[in-house]
N, C-alpha and C positions, 0 to 999 in steps of 0.2 A: 457301507455308508458312512457308520460313525468316527473313521478317520477322515470323510472329504465336510462331514459336517464340523470337526473339529479344528480342522486346518479352517476354515471360512469361520468358523466363530471366531477364531485368532484376530481374524481382520476385522471384525464387528463390534469390539469391545476395546472402550477407550479406557487407558490405565491411568490413572493418577500419579502423578510425581514423584511419588514416593514408592512406585513400583520397584521392583528389582532393575538394575540398569545394566547395559553390556547385553549380551544373549539372549533370544525368548527364548525360555526355558517352557515345554511343554514334559509334566510327567505323568506316567502312566502306570496304574496300580493294577496289576493281573491283568491283565489281557495284550498275551508278546502279538497276536496278529494284529491289533490295532495299533503299536508299535512300530510294526513292520511297514503296515500302509504306511503310516503319517512320515515315515523316512522315506520312502521310494516317493512320496507326492514334494516333500522335503526337496529332494536331492536334483529336481527339476527345476525349482525354482530358485532366486536368488536370497530373498529375506520375506519376514512375514514384521508388518508395521515397520520396516526402513529399519528391520535387523539382522543378525540370521540368527534362523532357530534351529534347537536343538530338542530331541526330542529322547527325553532317559525312564528307564523301564527301571522302576522301584519299587522296594516292599514297601507294604502298608506300614508296620512299622518303623521304617526309615521315613516315611514320609511327617510325622508330627515333629522330629525334631528339625525338618529343612525345610517347610512350608514357606518360607518367606523368601528362600531362593528362585520358588518356580511363577508362573504367570499361570499357568493352569494345569489340574489336577484333576485327572481322570480318573476313575473307580469304575472297572469292570464289575455285572453284576453281582458275581463272587466276593468282591471284596465292599460291599456295601455296609455289613456292618462295620468294618476298619476308619466308613468313614466320618463315624459318628465322633471320635475323637479329637477329627483333624478339622472337623466343623466347630467345636468347640474349640481347639488353639489358633483358627485362622477370621475368627471374628470379625477381625477390624483391618486382618490384611489385605493388600490389594491382590488378593486371588481370584481366581477362576475356578468354582469346583464344580466338576460336571459327574453326577452318577447314570445309574441305571434303575430306572423306577420299578417296584416290587412292592406291593403294600404301601411304606411309607417310608420306605429307603432312602428316596431323598429330601427329606426332610432336612432343610439346613442348607440343601446342594443349591448354589447360583442358576446351575442349569441344568434337565434332566431328561435326560433320554426315554421315550413310552413310546408304545406299538398300540396304534389303534385298533377298529375290532378287524380291521381288513389285511391285519399286522404288518401294516405301513407305517415307518418310524417316523416320528414326533418329535419334538422337542418344544419342553416347557421351560419358560424361563421365572423364575421368584423373583418379582420386584423388590422385595423388602432385604435378601440376602442382598441380590446387585447393589443395595446401598448402604448396607454396612459395611462390604466391602470397596465402598466408593470407586464402586465401574457403573461405567456406562453402554450400551449398549445401541450400536445407531439403529436410524430407524428402517434398513434392510433386513435386521436380525428382528426388528419386533414384529414385522410384517411378518415374518415367518414363523415365529414360538409361538405358541398360546403362553400367554401372561399370566401370574398369579399374582394376584395382590398379597397373599398372607406369605 
Protein backbone atom coordinates (compact mmCIF):
# COMPACT_ATOMS: atom_id res chain seq x y z
CA UNK A 1 0.00 0.00 0.00
CA UNK A 2 2.81 2.44 0.79
CA UNK A 3 4.19 2.14 -2.75
CA UNK A 4 0.77 2.99 -4.17
CA UNK A 5 0.49 5.97 -1.84
CA UNK A 6 3.97 7.24 -2.76
CA UNK A 7 3.26 6.91 -6.47
CA UNK A 8 -0.03 8.77 -6.17
CA UNK A 9 1.40 11.40 -3.84
CA UNK A 10 3.95 12.25 -6.55
CA UNK A 11 1.07 13.18 -8.84
CA UNK A 12 -0.53 15.35 -6.17
CA UNK A 13 2.34 17.64 -5.21
CA UNK A 14 3.33 20.73 -7.15
CA UNK A 15 7.06 21.45 -7.06
CA UNK A 16 8.51 24.95 -7.50
CA UNK A 17 10.69 25.95 -10.44
CA UNK A 18 13.77 25.43 -8.26
CA UNK A 19 13.09 21.67 -8.02
CA UNK A 20 15.52 19.32 -9.79
CA UNK A 21 15.09 19.24 -13.56
CA UNK A 22 15.12 16.15 -15.75
CA UNK A 23 13.96 12.80 -14.39
CA UNK A 24 11.57 12.66 -11.44
CA UNK A 25 13.61 10.87 -8.75
CA UNK A 26 12.21 9.00 -5.74
CA UNK A 27 14.74 7.86 -3.15
CA UNK A 28 13.88 4.92 -0.90
CA UNK A 29 15.88 4.60 2.33
CA UNK A 30 15.65 1.30 4.18
CA UNK A 31 12.91 -0.71 2.45
CA UNK A 32 13.76 -2.76 -0.63
CA UNK A 33 10.21 -4.08 -0.99
CA UNK A 34 8.77 -0.59 -1.52
CA UNK A 35 11.50 0.23 -4.05
CA UNK A 36 10.66 -2.98 -5.91
CA UNK A 37 6.92 -2.32 -5.89
CA UNK A 38 7.43 1.26 -7.12
CA UNK A 39 9.67 -0.01 -9.93
CA UNK A 40 6.92 -2.43 -11.02
CA UNK A 41 4.27 0.29 -10.96
CA UNK A 42 6.44 2.76 -12.84
CA UNK A 43 7.39 0.27 -15.54
CA UNK A 44 3.71 0.12 -16.52
CA UNK A 45 3.35 3.90 -16.89
CA UNK A 46 4.94 6.54 -19.07
CA UNK A 47 5.79 9.35 -16.66
CA UNK A 48 5.08 11.19 -13.42
CA UNK A 49 4.28 14.87 -13.79
CA UNK A 50 5.32 14.65 -17.45
CA UNK A 51 8.80 13.24 -16.67
CA UNK A 52 10.39 9.83 -16.54
CA UNK A 53 10.31 8.51 -12.98
CA UNK A 54 13.31 6.77 -11.45
CA UNK A 55 13.33 4.91 -8.13
CA UNK A 56 16.67 4.71 -6.32
CA UNK A 57 17.45 2.65 -3.23
CA UNK A 58 19.92 4.67 -1.16
CA UNK A 59 21.67 4.37 2.19
CA UNK A 60 20.70 6.93 4.83
CA UNK A 61 24.32 8.02 5.23
CA UNK A 62 24.50 8.76 1.50
CA UNK A 63 21.20 10.69 1.37
CA UNK A 64 22.50 13.71 3.31
CA UNK A 65 24.95 14.69 0.57
CA UNK A 66 22.54 14.30 -2.35
CA UNK A 67 19.21 15.58 -1.06
CA UNK A 68 18.97 18.22 -3.75
CA UNK A 69 18.89 15.53 -6.47
CA UNK A 70 15.61 14.01 -5.26
CA UNK A 71 11.97 15.00 -5.50
CA UNK A 72 10.86 12.49 -2.86
CA UNK A 73 12.78 10.74 -0.08
CA UNK A 74 10.96 7.95 1.76
CA UNK A 75 12.31 6.57 5.05
CA UNK A 76 11.11 3.24 6.41
CA UNK A 77 10.44 2.72 10.12
CA UNK A 78 13.95 1.29 10.67
CA UNK A 79 15.50 4.45 9.22
CA UNK A 80 13.52 7.11 11.08
CA UNK A 81 16.52 8.13 13.20
CA UNK A 82 18.48 8.74 9.99
CA UNK A 83 15.80 11.19 8.90
CA UNK A 84 16.71 13.91 11.40
CA UNK A 85 20.03 15.06 9.86
CA UNK A 86 18.40 14.96 6.43
CA UNK A 87 15.47 17.05 7.65
CA UNK A 88 17.94 19.58 9.01
CA UNK A 89 19.88 19.75 5.73
CA UNK A 90 16.77 19.83 3.54
CA UNK A 91 14.83 22.55 5.36
CA UNK A 92 14.43 24.88 2.38
CA UNK A 93 14.98 22.42 -0.47
CA UNK A 94 12.01 21.41 -2.66
CA UNK A 95 12.05 17.77 -1.58
CA UNK A 96 9.14 15.80 -0.16
CA UNK A 97 10.21 13.87 2.96
CA UNK A 98 8.00 10.90 3.81
CA UNK A 99 8.41 8.98 7.04
CA UNK A 100 6.75 6.34 9.19
CA UNK A 101 5.11 7.39 12.42
CA UNK A 102 6.43 5.87 15.61
CA UNK A 103 6.51 8.22 18.58
CA UNK A 104 7.94 11.54 17.27
CA UNK A 105 9.83 10.03 14.36
CA UNK A 106 7.90 12.06 11.80
CA UNK A 107 8.77 15.40 13.33
CA UNK A 108 10.03 17.58 10.48
CA UNK A 109 8.83 15.30 7.70
CA UNK A 110 6.41 16.58 5.11
CA UNK A 111 4.22 13.49 5.00
CA UNK A 112 3.97 10.65 7.43
CA UNK A 113 2.39 7.20 7.23
CA UNK A 114 0.59 6.03 10.34
CA UNK A 115 -1.96 3.38 11.24
CA UNK A 116 -5.31 3.95 12.91
CA UNK A 117 -6.82 1.79 15.66
CA UNK A 118 -8.07 -0.67 13.01
CA UNK A 119 -4.51 -1.00 11.61
CA UNK A 120 -5.55 0.87 8.46
CA UNK A 121 -2.87 2.96 6.74
CA UNK A 122 -3.32 6.73 7.12
CA UNK A 123 -1.43 9.73 5.79
CA UNK A 124 -0.51 12.85 7.78
CA UNK A 125 0.46 16.00 5.93
CA UNK A 126 2.56 18.46 7.93
CA UNK A 127 1.52 21.85 6.58
CA UNK A 128 4.43 23.90 7.97
CA UNK A 129 7.01 21.48 6.57
CA UNK A 130 5.27 21.48 3.19
CA UNK A 131 5.46 25.29 3.10
CA UNK A 132 9.12 25.33 4.19
CA UNK A 133 9.96 23.06 1.27
CA UNK A 134 7.94 25.33 -1.06
CA UNK A 135 5.71 22.44 -2.09
CA UNK A 136 1.97 22.60 -2.68
CA UNK A 137 -0.49 19.77 -2.23
CA UNK A 138 -3.44 19.36 -4.57
CA UNK A 139 -6.96 19.39 -3.16
CA UNK A 140 -7.16 15.64 -3.82
CA UNK A 141 -4.22 15.02 -1.49
CA UNK A 142 -5.59 17.39 1.14
CA UNK A 143 -8.88 15.43 1.11
CA UNK A 144 -7.27 12.08 1.91
CA UNK A 145 -4.60 13.26 4.38
CA UNK A 146 -4.96 14.42 7.95
CA UNK A 147 -3.51 17.94 7.88
CA UNK A 148 -1.28 18.80 10.82
CA UNK A 149 -0.77 22.55 11.24
CA UNK A 150 2.49 22.50 13.21
